[in-house]
C-alpha positions in Angstrom: 0.0 0.0 0.0 1.3 3.4 -0.9 2.1 5.9 1.8 -0.2 8.9 1.9 1.2 12.0 0.4 2.8 14.4 2.8 1.3 17.8 3.1 3.4 20.8 2.4 5.0 22.4 5.5 3.2 25.4 6.9 4.9 28.7 5.9 6.2 30.7 8.9 5.1 34.4 8.9 6.6 37.1 10.9 4.7 40.4 11.2 6.6 43.7 11.8 4.4 46.5 13.3 5.2 50.0 14.5 4.1 53.6 14.2 5.5 56.0 11.6 9.2 56.7 11.9 9.9 53.9 14.4 12.2 52.1 11.9 10.2 49.1 10.6 11.8 49.3 7.1 15.3 49.6 8.5 14.7 46.5 10.6 13.2 44.7 7.5 16.3 45.7 5.4 18.6 44.4 8.1 16.8 41.0 8.4 16.6 40.5 4.6 20.2 41.4 3.9 21.5 39.2 6.7 19.3 36.1 6.4 22.0 34.0 4.9 20.8 30.7 3.5 17.1 31.5 4.0 14.6 32.0 1.2 12.6 34.9 2.5 9.4 36.4 0.9 8.4 40.0 1.7 5.0 41.8 1.8 5.2 45.5 2.5 3.6 48.8 1.6 6.5 50.8 0.2 8.9 48.8 -1.9 10.8 51.9 -2.8 12.1 52.0 0.8 13.9 48.7 0.4 17.7 48.8 0.3 19.0 45.4 -0.9 22.5 44.2 -1.3 23.8 43.4 -4.8 21.0 44.9 -6.7 18.0 43.1 -5.4 16.6 40.1 -3.6 16.9 37.7 -6.4 20.6 38.0 -6.8 21.6 39.1 -3.2 24.4 37.5 -1.3 21.9 36.4 1.4 19.8 34.5 -1.2 16.7 35.7 0.5 14.3 35.1 -2.4 14.3 33.3 -5.6 11.9 35.3 -7.8 10.4 38.8 -8.1 7.0 37.3 -7.4 8.0 36.8 -3.9 8.2 40.5 -3.3 4.7 41.9 -2.9 3.7 45.5 -2.5 0.3 46.4 -1.1 -0.9 50.1 -1.3 -3.9 52.2 -0.5 -5.1 50.3 2.6 -4.4 48.5 5.8 -3.8 44.7 5.9 -5.7 44.4 9.2 -9.0 45.7 7.6 -9.4 47.2 4.0 -6.8 44.9 2.4 -7.5 41.9 4.6 -8.8 39.5 1.9 -6.0 40.5 -0.5 -3.4 39.9 2.3 -4.8 36.5 3.0 -4.7 35.6 -0.7 -1.1 36.7 -1.1 0.1 34.6 1.9 -1.9 31.6 0.7 -0.3 31.9 -2.8 3.2 32.1 -1.5 2.6 29.3 0.9 1.3 27.0 -1.8 4.3 27.7 -4.0 6.5 25.9 -1.4 9.7 27.6 -2.3 10.1 29.9 0.7 11.5 29.2 4.2 9.6 32.1 5.7 7.7 35.3 5.0 8.3 38.8 6.4 5.4 41.3 6.5 5.8 45.0 7.2 2.4 46.3 8.4 1.3 49.8 7.9 2.0 52.4 10.6 -1.6 52.3 11.8 -2.1 48.5 11.8 -2.7 46.7 15.0 -1.1 43.2 15.2 -4.1 41.4 16.7 -6.5 41.7 13.7 -3.6 40.6 11.5 -3.1 37.5 13.7 -6.8 36.8 13.3 -6.3 36.7 9.5 -4.9 33.2 10.0 -8.4 32.0 11.1 -9.9 33.3 7.8 -10.7 31.3 4.7 -8.3 31.8 1.8 -9.4 31.7 -1.9 -8.6 28.0 -2.1 -11.3 27.3 0.5 -8.9 26.3 3.4 -8.2 28.3 6.5 -5.1 30.3 6.0 -3.7 28.7 9.1 -3.7 25.4 7.4 -1.0 26.5 4.9 0.8 29.3 6.9 1.2 30.2 10.5 2.3 33.1 12.6 5.9 32.7 13.7 6.5 36.0 15.6 4.8 39.3 16.2 7.5 42.1 16.2 6.7 45.7 17.2 9.3 48.5 16.6 9.3 51.4 19.0 10.9 54.8 18.5 12.9 55.3 21.7 13.1 59.1 21.1 9.4 59.8 20.5 7.4 57.0 22.1 6.6 58.6 25.5 5.9 62.0 24.0 3.5 60.4 21.4 1.9 58.5 24.3 1.4 61.5 26.5 0.1 63.7 23.6 -2.3 61.0 22.4 -3.1 62.9 19.2 -6.1 61.6 17.3 -5.1 59.7 14.2 -7.7 61.8 12.3 -5.9 65.0 13.1 -2.6 63.5 11.8 -4.3 62.5 8.5 -3.6 58.8 9.0 -6.9 57.5 10.3 -8.6 54.6 8.4 -11.7 56.7 7.9 -13.9 59.3 9.7 -15.2 56.7 12.1 -11.6 55.8 13.3 -11.6 57.4 16.8 -8.2 56.0 17.8 -5.4 58.1 19.2 -1.7 57.5 18.7 -1.5 56.3 22.3 -4.3 53.7 21.6 -2.4 52.4 18.6 1.0 52.3 20.4 -0.6 50.3 23.3 -2.2 47.8 21.0 1.1 47.3 19.0 3.2 46.9 22.2 0.9 44.6 24.2 0.4 41.9 21.7 4.1 41.7 20.5 6.4 38.7 21.1 9.4 40.9 20.5 9.6 44.7 21.1 12.5 46.4 19.2 13.4 49.7 20.9 15.0 51.5 18.0 16.9 54.8 17.8 18.4 54.1 21.2 21.3 56.4 20.4 19.0 59.4 20.5 18.2 59.1 24.3 20.2 58.8 27.4 21.0 55.5 29.0 18.7 56.3 31.9 15.8 57.3 29.6 16.2 54.2 27.6 16.2 52.0 30.7 13.1 53.7 32.0 11.3 53.2 28.6 12.2 49.6 28.6 10.8 49.3 32.1 7.5 50.8 31.0 7.3 48.5 28.0 8.1 45.5 30.1 5.2 46.4 32.4 2.9 46.9 29.4 3.9 43.5 28.1 5.8 41.3 30.7 5.9 38.3 28.3 7.7 40.2 25.4 11.4 40.1 24.7 12.7 43.6 24.6 15.7 44.4 22.3 17.4 47.8 22.1 19.1 48.8 18.9 20.2 51.6 16.5 19.3 51.6 12.8 17.3 48.4 13.1 20.4 46.2 13.6 19.4 43.3 15.8 20.4 39.7 16.4 18.5 37.4 14.0 17.8 34.7 16.5 14.6 36.3 17.9 13.4 37.5 14.6 13.8 34.7 12.0 12.1 31.4 12.5 11.9 32.1 16.3 8.4 30.5 16.7 7.5 32.8 19.5 3.8 33.4 18.8 1.3 31.8 21.2 -2.2 31.6 19.8 -3.7 31.2 23.3 -2.8 34.9 24.0 -5.5 36.0 21.4 -8.2 34.8 23.8 -6.9 37.1 26.6 -7.6 40.8 26.0 -6.1 41.9 29.2 -2.5 43.0 29.6 -0.4 41.0 32.0 0.6 42.1 35.5 4.4 42.4 36.1 4.7 41.9 39.8 3.7 44.0 42.8 6.6 46.3 43.6 7.7 49.4 41.7 11.2 49.3 40.1 13.9 52.0 40.5 12.0 54.3 38.1 8.7 53.9 40.0 7.1 51.8 37.2 4.7 49.2 38.4 1.4 47.5 37.6 -1.4 45.9 39.5 -4.7 44.1 38.8 -7.9 45.3 40.4 -10.4 42.5 40.9 -13.9 42.5 42.5 -17.0 40.4 42.4 -19.5 43.2 43.0 -20.9 45.4 40.2 -20.0 49.1 39.8 -22.6 51.8 40.4 -22.7 53.2 36.9 -22.9 56.9 38.0 -20.1 56.6 40.5 -17.9 54.8 37.9 -18.7 57.5 35.3 -17.5 60.2 37.7 -14.2 58.4 38.4 -13.6 57.9 34.7 -13.8 61.6 34.3 -11.4 62.4 37.1 -7.6 62.5 37.3 -5.7 59.3 37.6 -2.3 60.4 39.0 0.6 58.5 37.5 -1.5 56.1 35.4 -0.1 55.4 32.0 -2.4 52.5 31.0 -5.5 50.8 32.3 -7.5 48.1 30.5 -9.9 45.4 31.3 -13.4 44.0 31.8 -16.0 45.7 34.1 -19.5 45.0 35.3 -22.2 47.7 35.6 -25.0 46.9 38.0 -27.5 48.4 35.5 -26.3 46.0 32.7 -26.4 42.5 34.0 -26.2 40.8 30.6 -23.4 42.8 28.9 -19.8 43.0 30.0 -18.0 46.3 29.6 -14.5 46.9 28.3 -12.5 49.9 29.0 -9.1 50.9 27.5 -7.1 53.9 28.6 -3.8 54.9 27.1 -2.3 58.2 28.0 -4.9 60.9 28.6 -7.7 59.2 26.7 -10.0 56.4 27.7 -12.7 54.5 25.8 -15.5 52.4 27.3 -17.6 50.0 25.3 -19.6 46.8 25.4 -17.6 43.6 25.2 -20.4 41.1 24.6 -22.5 39.0 26.9 -21.2 37.4 30.1 -21.0 33.7 29.8 -23.4 33.4 32.7 -26.1 34.6 30.4 -25.2 32.1 27.6 -26.6 28.5 27.8 -23.8 25.9 28.2 -25.0 24.3 25.0 -23.9 27.4 23.2 -20.4 27.5 24.8 -17.4 26.6 22.6 -17.0 22.8 22.0 -13.3 22.9 22.9 -12.9 21.3 26.3 -10.0 23.6 27.3 -12.0 26.7 26.5 -15.1 25.4 28.3 -12.9 24.7 31.3 -11.5 28.1 31.2 -14.9 29.7 31.0 -16.2 27.6 33.9 -13.2 28.5 36.0 -14.3 32.1 35.9 -17.6 31.3 37.6 -17.7 32.2 41.3 -20.7 32.9 43.5 -24.3 33.7 42.5 -23.3 35.9 39.5 -21.2 33.5 37.5 -18.4 35.1 35.6 -19.5 38.7 36.1 -16.6 40.6 37.6 -14.2 43.5 37.6 -10.8 42.7 36.2 -8.6 45.7 35.4 -4.9 46.0 34.9 -3.3 49.3 35.7 0.2 50.4 34.7 1.8 53.6 35.8 4.7 55.5 37.3 4.8 56.5 41.0 1.1 55.4 41.4 -0.6 55.4 44.8 -2.0 52.0 44.2 -3.9 51.9 47.6 -5.6 55.2 46.7 -6.5 54.0 43.2 -7.9 50.7 44.6 -9.9 52.7 47.1 -11.4 54.9 44.5 -12.5 51.9 42.5 -13.8 50.2 45.7 -16.0 53.3 46.3 -17.6 52.7 42.9 -18.8 49.2 43.9 -22.3 48.8 45.2 -22.4 49.0 49.0 -24.2 46.5 51.2 -27.5 48.3 51.1 -27.4 48.7 47.3 -26.6 45.0 47.0 -29.8 44.2 48.8 -31.8 45.9 46.0 -30.9 43.0 43.7 -30.7 43.0 39.9 -34.3 44.3 39.4 -33.6 47.3 41.6 -30.2 47.9 40.0 -32.0 48.5 36.7 -33.3 51.8 38.1 -29.9 53.2 39.0 -28.9 56.3 37.0 -26.7 55.1 34.2 -24.9 57.8 32.1 -23.0 55.4 29.9 -24.1 55.3 26.2 -25.9 52.3 24.8 -23.6 49.5 23.9 -23.7 47.4 20.7 -24.8 43.8 21.4 -22.1 41.8 19.7 -18.3 42.3 19.1 -16.1 39.8 17.2 -12.7 40.9 18.5 -11.2 43.6 20.6 -9.6 45.8 17.9 -13.0 46.2 16.2 -14.6 47.7 19.2 -16.0 51.1 18.2 -15.4 53.9 20.7 -18.5 55.7 21.9 -17.2 57.2 25.1 -14.1 59.4 25.1 -12.8 61.5 27.9 -9.7 63.6 28.4 -7.9 62.9 31.7 -6.1 65.9 33.2 -2.3 65.5 33.0 -0.8 64.0 36.2 
């Protein structure tokens, strides 16, 4: 009997993200021109920015690609949204050719890594999931050491900079930087020569608190070791199911940078929480997570604050409101969901991660505790809670993934 035919190996794909001027293309040039012995395909937005040795990829000393068709330029859109189907089709085509060792993708400046990662769960033109023929190897985010914190603090709306996806894109630069940093497997802190050693160390501390699981590399001109960039296999798909940033210990470091998780199993009084969201949060750089309003027993809330701007939006139904017959079939996922059930209200909870510098964590926890229903209010029960004054806007009923959440509430926090 003949042996069954072996399927082609899955094509490893590394995504390089980062805001304008961070140095994505410099890093890409370095990787391509030093990937000796590897056949590397490239998808990017501006092929003119490529600087290749010996006249081009096909004839380069590093032998990074065998044909011009393995260089793909995508313009007039973003691969995480408007060019998503085209992006999936290009990767599937390259994967099926079978003559590449890996694929490097330079995302646009305003792309978020998470929606790009979700592309691998999408059907490609051949009818298969893209993840059947290609897989995410590593998510790399490039950070501009010189401008990152200024951009974060300023939190300019992308619309005012002329780089928003469309008029409905309410993101700020700080929102974008946070999403790019928190999902990365590797954070490349570029242009390190433009800041002092102390400033660089402080920035790296902040980045490590924003994403404790990431490897942080400091560099100049995008020159890095290839080990953590090429065929590193650092991407963990289970991270896609957790929208919350990780906590990085309980004590502040030498720069005063720290993070903590606020958890509670009582609902917030909507009016008191609204007032806190509109007040000053001294020292807080980033807060993000799930919250539970007493007046909205079915829908979970999701807030995301980066720099001086915060958004609050619905994040879908609590699992306690969903029949178990409609839960995911995967036993691990079902077990994870069941593990969040505690007490009479199931998985309803407050779970917020807060990252900052010189924060008074006890005071911040106390302010959030004051937003919880007190003992007398708890006695009112869910029917009584419906009558509490709720200034939050109406939330949409369904959301497919976090980056697609549309911001309906925006507030400016006073500078700390």
